[in-house]
C-alpha positions in Angstrom: -34.7 -148.7 200.6 -35.8 -148.1 204.2 -33.4 -146.2 206.5 -32.8 -147.2 210.2 -34.3 -143.9 211.3 -37.6 -144.7 209.4 -37.7 -148.2 211.0 -37.2 -146.7 214.5 -39.9 -144.1 213.8 -42.3 -146.8 212.6 -41.6 -149.0 215.6 -42.1 -146.1 218.0 -45.8 -146.0 217.0 -46.3 -149.0 219.2 -46.5 -146.4 222.0 -49.3 -143.9 222.4 -47.1 -141.0 223.2 -45.3 -141.4 219.9 -48.5 -141.9 218.0 -49.7 -138.5 219.4 -46.2 -136.9 218.7 -46.1 -138.1 215.1 -49.9 -137.8 214.6 -49.8 -141.3 213.1 -50.8 -144.9 213.7 -50.1 -148.1 211.9 -52.2 -150.9 210.3 -51.0 -154.4 209.4 -52.4 -157.0 207.0 -53.5 -156.7 203.3 -57.3 -156.7 204.0 -57.2 -154.1 206.8 -54.8 -151.8 204.9 -57.0 -151.9 201.9 -60.0 -150.9 204.0 -58.1 -147.9 205.4 -56.9 -147.0 201.9 -60.6 -146.7 200.9 -61.3 -144.4 203.9 -60.6 -140.6 204.0 -57.6 -141.1 206.2 -54.2 -140.0 204.8 -51.7 -142.7 204.0 -48.2 -141.6 205.0 -46.3 -144.7 203.8 -46.9 -148.3 203.0 -44.1 -150.8 203.7 -44.6 -154.2 202.0 -42.8 -157.3 200.8 -45.3 -157.5 197.9 -46.3 -153.9 196.8 -48.0 -155.2 193.7 -51.0 -156.5 195.7 -51.9 -152.8 196.3 -51.7 -151.8 192.6 -50.2 -148.5 191.6 -49.5 -146.8 195.0 -47.4 -143.7 195.2 -46.3 -144.0 198.8 -45.2 -147.7 198.7 -41.8 -148.8 199.9 -40.3 -152.3 199.5 -39.2 -153.9 202.8 -37.5 -157.1 203.7 -39.0 -159.7 206.0 -36.4 -159.0 208.7 -37.1 -155.2 208.6 -40.8 -155.9 208.8 -40.3 -158.3 211.7 -38.5 -155.4 213.6 -41.4 -153.0 213.2 -44.4 -155.4 213.4 -46.6 -155.8 216.4 -47.4 -159.4 215.2 -45.6 -162.6 216.2 -45.9 -163.6 212.5 -45.9 -160.4 210.4 -48.4 -160.3 207.6 -46.0 -158.8 205.0 -47.6 -155.4 204.9 -47.3 -152.4 207.3 -49.0 -149.0 206.6 -48.8 -145.8 208.5 -51.7 -143.4 208.4 -52.4 -140.0 209.9 -54.7 -139.9 212.9 -58.2 -138.7 212.0 -59.3 -135.2 212.7 -61.8 -134.9 215.6 -65.4 -135.1 214.4 -68.8 -134.2 216.0 -70.8 -137.0 217.6 -74.1 -137.6 215.8 -77.2 -138.3 218.0 -79.5 -139.3 215.1 -79.1 -143.0 215.8 -78.0 -145.2 218.7 -74.5 -144.7 220.1 -72.3 -146.9 222.3 -70.5 -145.6 225.3 -67.6 -147.3 227.1 -66.8 -146.5 230.8 -63.2 -147.5 231.5 -62.9 -150.5 229.2 -59.3 -151.5 229.3 -58.8 -154.6 227.2 -57.6 -153.9 223.6 -59.3 -157.1 222.3 -62.6 -156.1 223.8 -62.4 -152.6 222.3 -61.4 -153.9 218.9 -64.3 -156.4 218.9 -66.8 -153.7 220.0 -65.6 -151.4 217.1 -66.3 -154.3 214.7 -69.8 -154.8 216.3 -70.6 -151.1 215.9 -69.6 -151.4 212.2 -71.8 -154.5 211.8 -74.8 -153.0 213.4 -74.5 -149.6 211.7 -73.4 -147.7 214.8 -71.5 -144.6 213.6 -70.1 -143.3 216.9 -68.4 -144.9 219.9 -67.9 -142.6 222.8 -65.2 -143.6 225.4 -64.1 -142.4 228.8 -60.6 -141.0 228.7 -59.2 -144.0 230.6 -60.6 -146.5 228.0 -57.8 -148.1 226.0 -56.5 -146.1 223.0 -58.3 -147.2 219.9 -55.1 -146.9 217.9 -53.3 -149.3 220.1 -51.9 -152.0 217.7 -53.9 -154.8 219.3 -57.1 -152.7 219.0 -56.4 -151.9 215.3 -55.7 -155.5 214.6 -58.8 -156.9 216.3 -61.1 -154.3 214.7 -60.2 -155.8 211.3 -60.6 -152.5 209.3 -63.8 -151.4 211.0 -61.9 -148.6 212.7 -61.9 -146.9 209.3 -65.7 -146.6 209.4 -66.5 -146.0 213.1 -65.8 -142.7 214.8 -64.2 -143.2 218.3 -64.4 -140.2 220.6 -62.6 -139.8 223.9 -64.5 -137.4 226.2 -65.0 -136.3 229.7 -67.5 -139.1 230.2 -69.5 -137.8 233.1 -70.0 -134.4 231.4 -70.9 -136.1 228.1 -73.6 -138.2 229.7 -74.9 -135.2 231.8 -75.5 -133.2 228.6 -76.5 -136.1 226.3 -79.7 -135.2 224.4 -80.8 -138.9 224.1 -81.7 -141.5 226.7 -78.8 -143.1 228.5 -79.2 -146.9 228.8 -76.9 -148.7 231.2 -76.1 -152.4 231.0 -76.2 -153.9 234.5 -77.0 -157.3 235.9 -79.6 -155.8 238.3 -81.6 -154.0 235.6 -84.8 -154.9 233.8 -84.6 -157.6 231.3 -83.9 -156.2 227.8 -86.4 -158.8 226.5 -89.2 -157.4 228.6 -89.1 -153.7 228.0 -89.2 -151.3 225.1 -86.1 -149.6 223.7 -86.1 -146.0 222.5 -85.4 -145.3 218.8 -82.4 -143.1 219.8 -80.1 -143.4 222.7 -76.7 -144.5 224.0 -75.9 -147.9 225.4 -73.3 -147.6 228.1 -71.1 -150.5 229.2 -68.6 -150.6 232.0 -65.2 -151.9 233.0 -64.5 -155.6 232.6 -63.9 -156.1 236.3 -66.0 -153.5 238.0 -68.8 -152.7 235.6 -70.3 -149.2 235.5 -68.8 -146.6 237.8 -71.1 -145.0 240.4 -70.8 -141.6 238.6 -72.1 -143.2 235.4 -74.9 -145.0 237.2 -76.3 -141.7 238.3 -76.6 -140.5 234.7 -78.7 -143.5 233.5 -82.2 -143.0 232.1 -82.8 -146.8 232.3 -80.9 -149.8 233.7 -81.3 -152.9 231.6 -79.9 -156.4 231.8 -79.3 -159.5 229.8 -80.9 -162.3 231.8 -79.2 -165.6 232.7 -80.9 -168.8 231.7 -78.5 -171.5 233.1 -79.8 -173.8 235.8 -77.0 -173.1 238.2 -77.0 -169.3 237.7 -73.3 -169.2 238.7 -71.8 -167.4 235.8 -70.7 -164.0 237.2 -71.0 -161.9 234.1 -70.8 -161.7 230.3 -67.7 -160.4 228.5 -68.3 -156.7 227.7 -68.0 -157.3 223.9 -70.4 -160.3 224.1 -72.9 -158.1 226.0 -72.5 -155.3 223.4 -73.4 -157.8 220.6 -76.5 -158.9 222.4 -77.7 -155.4 223.2 -77.1 -154.1 219.7 -78.8 -157.1 218.1 -81.9 -156.7 220.3 -81.9 -152.9 219.7 -81.9 -153.4 215.9 -84.4 -156.3 216.1 -87.0 -154.3 218.1 -86.5 -151.3 215.8 -87.2 -153.5 212.8 -90.3 -155.1 214.3 -91.8 -151.6 215.0 -91.4 -150.4 211.4 
């Protein structure tokens, strides 16, 4: 039995201020919830119309479809809604490549980039403080469980880049082609805001400025989506690293 107060508290987690206040965020969907259950994150409660799909779970609570619709962030709720504790802050590792985001605002882009980091084995994603919150429901949904395996860090971005012990590579249309230059074995790829690209402050911190060349005959496409650009940069980074082994 779910109380009205519990439902209101669950629904409040749609907003960042309440996620911080409650030290909690929520995950929807059987597959994503199971991935978070396999992570070190603490499950606070699991609301479900079909608890049996999760086996013997101590913090499971049965919920009706109407109650689930009230707290869900989805137009068509999945049938499962889990609340987890926010992760404890961790140190950033510089032993491999990182990705840095300078004022990325779209939740779908951030969620996709988190998935890409997971796919390409990137452990840490470093974000400026004005980048969208990674525990925004749309980010959690689009990351498809990868948020349970990728560390997302919100930092004073300029200070972080100024003290970064590895090369800082910026993605910019006016840089050298990524296909015509070497890529260091360690570093951080920095990508900018969807509309404005990298900030001037960030550009001053770059060790190299690299680009993804256009090949269309008209050359009229203004830019690549930031998540698409991240996929190409990480793929080429891993390809070149493998070819040098």
